[in-house]
VOGUMAR-850872 format. One line per 10 residues: their letters; for each residue x, y, z of C-alpha. Coordinates in steps of 0.1 Angstrom, whole numbers, plus 2048, in hexadecimal, padded with zeros to 3 digits. Layout:
BEGIN
A) X,Y,Z; ...
***
This chain:
BEGIN
MTLIPEAFDM) 823,7B3,CC1; 837,7BB,CE0; 831,7AF,D04; 843,7B8,D23; 851,796,D2F; 847,78A,D51; 84E,769,D64; 831,756,D73; 831,739,D8B; 816,727,D9D
AVTFDHPEFD) 81A,73B,DBD; 815,75C,DAA; 7F5,74F,D9A; 7E7,741,DBB; 7F0,762,DCD; 7E2,778,DB2; 7C8,790,DC0; 7AF,786,DA6; 7B3,761,DAC; 793,754,DBA
HHEQVLFCTD) 795,72E,DBD; 798,72B,D97; 797,707,D8C; 7B0,70B,D70; 7C6,726,D61; 7D9,71D,D41; 7F5,730,D30; 7F4,728,D0B; 80F,72F,CF2; 818,726,CCE
KKSGLKAIIA) 83A,731,CC1; 832,72F,C9C; 813,745,C9D; 81E,75B,CBA; 800,751,CD0; 801,75C,CF4; 7E0,755,D06; 7D1,74D,D28; 7B2,738,D2E; 7A2,73A,D51
VHNTNLGPAI) 788,722,D5D; 778,730,D7D; 75C,718,D87; 74A,6FB,D77; 731,6F2,D92; 713,6FA,D7B; 723,6EA,D5C; 73F,6F0,D43; 74D,714,D46; 743,72B,D2A
GGCRMWLYET) 752,74D,D21; 760,75E,D03; 784,765,CF7; 791,788,CF8; 7AE,794,CE2; 7BF,7B2,CF0; 7E2,7C0,CF0; 7E8,7C2,D15; 807,7D5,D20; 812,7B9,D36
SGEALTDALR) 80A,794,D3A; 800,79D,D5E; 7E4,7B2,D51; 7D9,796,D3B; 7D8,77E,D58; 7C4,797,D6D; 7AB,79B,D51; 7A7,775,D4C; 7A2,76E,D71; 789,78B,D76
LSRGMTYKNA) 776,783,D57; 773,75E,D5D; 766,764,D80; 74D,77C,D73; 741,762,D5A; 739,74A,D77; 722,764,D86; 714,76F,D65; 70B,74C,D5A; 6FB,744,D7C
LAGLPHGGGK) 6E5,762,D7B; 6DC,75C,D57; 6CF,739,D61; 6E8,727,D4A; 6F5,704,D51; 719,711,D4F; 735,71C,D65; 74C,739,D5D; 76C,73B,D48; 77E,754,D32
SVIIADSHKD) 79C,756,D1B; 7B2,772,D0F; 7CA,773,CF2; 7E6,78D,CF6; 7E6,79D,CD4; 7DA,7BB,CC0; 7BB,7AF,CAD; 7C1,7C9,C92; 7E5,7C0,C8B; 7EF,79E,C9A
KTPELIEAFA) 7D1,788,C93; 7D8,76C,C7A; 7C6,74C,C71; 7E4,739,C7F; 7E1,74A,CA0; 7BC,744,CA3; 7C0,720,C9A; 7DD,71B,CB3; 7C6,729,CCF; 7AB,711,CC4
HHVRCLADRY) 7C1,6F3,CC9; 7C6,6FE,CEE; 7A0,703,CF2; 79A,6E1,CE4; 7AD,6D2,D01; 792,6DF,D19; 775,6D1,D05; 763,6C4,D24; 76A,6E2,D3A; 76A,702,D26
ITAEDVGITS) 756,711,D09; 764,731,CF8; 754,74A,CE1; 75B,76C,CD3; 762,78B,CE8; 776,7AB,CE3; 78D,7A7,CC5; 77F,785,CBB; 765,784,C9F; 74A,76A,C96
DDADRMARIA) 761,760,C79; 77D,759,C92; 765,744,CA6; 75B,730,C87; 780,72A,C80; 786,71E,CA4; 768,707,CA2; 778,6F4,C85; 792,6E9,C9E; 781,6EA,CBF
PNVGGTSEQG) 75D,6DD,CC5; 75A,6F2,CE5; 755,714,CD3; 733,725,CD6; 722,740,CC3; 72C,732,CA1; 718,736,C81; 714,711,C7B; 70C,703,C9D; 6FF,722,CB0
LGDPSPYTAL) 6F0,744,CAC; 710,754,C9F; 71B,777,CAA; 70E,77B,CCF; 713,7A0,CD0; 6EF,7A8,CC5; 6E2,795,CE3; 6FA,7A6,CFA; 6EE,7C8,CED; 6CA,7BE,CF0
GVYHGIKAAA) 6CF,7B3,D14; 6E0,7D3,D1E; 6C5,7E7,D0D; 6AA,7D6,D21; 6C0,7D9,D40; 6C2,7FF,D3B; 69D,801,D38; 699,7EE,D58; 6B1,806,D69; 69E,823,D5C
QHKFGDANLK) 67E,814,D69; 68C,810,D8C; 69E,831,D8D; 687,848,D7A; 666,836,D7D; 664,831,D57; 675,819,D40; 670,830,D22; 692,83D,D17; 686,859,D00
GLRISVQGLG) 697,879,D08; 6B0,86B,D20; 6D4,874,D1B; 6EA,855,D1A; 710,854,D18; 71C,835,D06; 740,82E,D0B; 74D,815,CF1; 73E,80F,CCE; 749,7EB,CC6
NVGFRLATHL) 732,7D0,CBB; 71D,7D3,CDB; 720,7F8,CE2; 715,802,CBF; 6F8,7EA,CBF; 6EE,7F7,CE1; 6F0,81B,CD5; 6D9,811,CB8; 6BE,803,CD0; 6C1,823,CE6
YEEGAILTVS) 6BF,83A,CC8; 6A1,829,CBA; 68E,82E,CDA; 696,853,CDA; 6B3,856,CF2; 6CC,872,CED; 6EF,864,CEA; 712,86F,CF2; 72A,855,CE4; 74F,84E,CE7
DVYQPNLDKA) 768,835,CD9; 78D,832,CD3; 787,826,CAF; 77F,844,C9A; 76C,831,C7E; 753,824,C98; 74F,847,CA6; 74A,857,C84; 72F,83D,C7C; 71D,843,C9D
IATFDADTCA) 71D,869,C98; 70D,865,C76; 6F5,84A,C80; 6E9,857,CA2; 6EF,87D,C9E; 702,879,CBE; 719,88F,CD3; 73C,882,CD9; 756,883,CF4; 777,872,CFC
PDQAHLVDCD) 773,84E,D0A; 784,858,D2B; 76B,875,D2E; 74B,860,D28; 743,85D,D4D; 745,883,D51; 728,889,D38; 70A,89B,D48; 6F1,87F,D40; 6D7,869,D4F
IFAPCALGGG) 6E7,847,D48; 70C,83E,D43; 711,81E,D2F; 735,811,D30; 73A,7F9,D13; 760,7F8,D11; 779,7E7,D27; 775,7E2,D4D; 781,7F4,D6C; 771,815,D62
LNSKTIPEIK) 75D,819,D82; 776,821,D9D; 77E,839,DB9; 789,853,DA0; 76C,852,D87; 74E,84A,D9E; 74F,86D,DAF; 750,87C,D8C; 732,86A,D7D; 715,881,D76
ATVVAGAANN) 6FC,866,D6C; 6E5,856,D85; 6E5,834,D74; 703,820,D68; 6F9,803,D51; 70F,7F7,D35; 71E,7D9,D24; 742,7D9,D30; 74F,7BD,D45; 75E,7C3,D68
QLLKAEDDEA) 753,7E7,D69; 75C,7EA,D8E; 781,7ED,D95; 77D,7E1,DB9; 760,7D0,DCB; 75B,7EE,DE1; 753,804,DC3; 731,7F4,DC3; 72A,804,DE5; 739,825,DD9
LRHAGILYAP) 71F,827,DBC; 703,820,DD4; 710,83B,DEC; 711,854,DCF; 6EC,84D,DC7; 6F5,83B,DA6; 6E1,81D,D9C; 6FA,803,D8F; 6EF,7E6,D79; 708,7CA,D81
DYVINAGGVI) 71C,7C4,D62; 71A,79F,D61; 6F5,7A0,D64; 6ED,7BA,D4A; 705,7AD,D2F; 6FC,788,D31; 6E9,788,D0F; 708,77D,CFC; 710,75E,D11; 6EB,755,D11
AVAMTGNDEK) 6ED,754,CEB; 70E,741,CEB; 700,727,D02; 6E5,71E,CE8; 6EE,6FF,CD4; 6D6,705,CB8; 6D4,71F,C9D; 6AF,71E,C93; 692,734,C9B; 68B,722,CBB
AEAEATEKTV) 6AE,728,CC8; 6AC,74D,CBE; 68A,751,CD0; 697,740,CEF; 6B7,755,CF0; 6A3,775,CEA; 68A,76C,D06; 6A6,765,D1F; 6B8,785,D15; 69A,79C,D18
AIGETLLEIF) 694,78C,D3B; 6B5,79C,D46; 6A1,7BB,D4D; 68A,7A8,D65; 6A8,79A,D77; 6B6,7BC,D7C; 696,7CA,D8A; 696,7AE,DA4; 6BA,7B7,DAD; 6B2,7DC,DAF
DAAKAQNQPT) 694,7D7,DC5; 6A7,7C0,DDC; 6C4,7D8,DDF; 6AD,7F4,DE7; 69A,7E0,E01; 6BA,7D3,E12; 6CC,7F4,E0E; 6E9,7E2,DFC; 6FD,7E7,DDC; 6EE,7D7,DBE
GKIADQIAEQ) 70D,7C4,DB6; 70E,7B4,DD8; 6EA,7A8,DD4; 6F2,79A,DB2; 710,788,DBF; 6FC,778,DDB; 6E2,76A,DC4; 6FC,75D,DAC; 711,74D,DC8; 6F2,73B,DD5
RFDK) 6EF,72A,DB3; 713,720,DAA; 720,718,DCD; 708,6FB,DD1
***
C-alpha cells in the first residue's frame, strides 16, 4: 500500500473546509499492522455517535480526512431524521480492502475504537464486512451490527430503505409508487446496490447497471437481464430514476446538467459535491431524495441492541418508514419552493441542535 505523505497540524484540521464543529478527530496508526485510520466524531447531543468504518485506498491522506469529516457530519443528520438516540461519527481506514486487509490491521483499529467506548459506535461500511465487525467486537464493545449482539450485516436494511425511498419518490414525481416498467440506472453493485437492484427487478423495473468490479457486473447481467454502462456514464442513461450507490460527490456542476432522469434516489453517502448542488437539482426539475434520509436503514439496524425477531421487526418497521419521511420532505419542499436537501437539513438541525 502506498500513500502520498502529508503533514497535518491542528490549524489545518480546524481550517479544513469540511470541518463543522466536530467534537473529535483522531488520527490512528499502528506500525506493525500498517494501520492508518481517521475517526471523526461530529456531534453527540442526541447520544453516542454512531457510524460505520470505511476501508478505501485514498490517493492522499487529505482525501481520507475530507471523507471522514463529511461522512461523520452526514451521520449526525441521518441519525436525527431516523429518530435514533445517537449522534454522528464515522471512521476511515486508508487501505485496499482486497489487498491490504489483515486480521492484525482490523484488530489494531479495534483497539483505537475501544478508547471511544462512551462516545462512538462503529460498524461495517464500504470495504468492511460483517466478519470484520465481529472481529472488532471481540476487542471493542462499541461495535454495532455484529452477529452475536446485533442484527449482523446492515446492508439488507439499507437496501430495503432505499427501495421504499425510491417508491416514495416515484409516488411524488409520477403519481404512482409502482415501479413496474420504469427504467432505473443503478450505479454501484456492492452489498447494498445489488440488493437494491434485486428489489427493483422483482417489482418489474427495467435496469441499467454499472460497477467497477467485473464479477458483480457479470452477476447482475445474468440475474436481472440488465443493460450495462461504465460507472462514470450511469447518470447519462436515458431513464426515469438514477440510483447512485457508489462513492459520493457524483452530483455536481458537471454531472447535474447531463442527468436525463427526473428522480435521483440512491444509497451513496454525500452525493452532493457542494451544498448548492441541491438547488441545481431542483432548478433542473429533478426530484432528489436526500442521501442521508433514504439510506438510513443500515444505521437503524446497527442501532438495535438485540438480534431476535422483535429487533428485526422493529428495524424493518423503522426502515420502511423512510418512505413516509421522504414524502413529508418532498411535500414540504414543494410547498415552500425549496430544495429537498435544505428542508431535510432544517428538520434534522431542529432535533440535534437542542
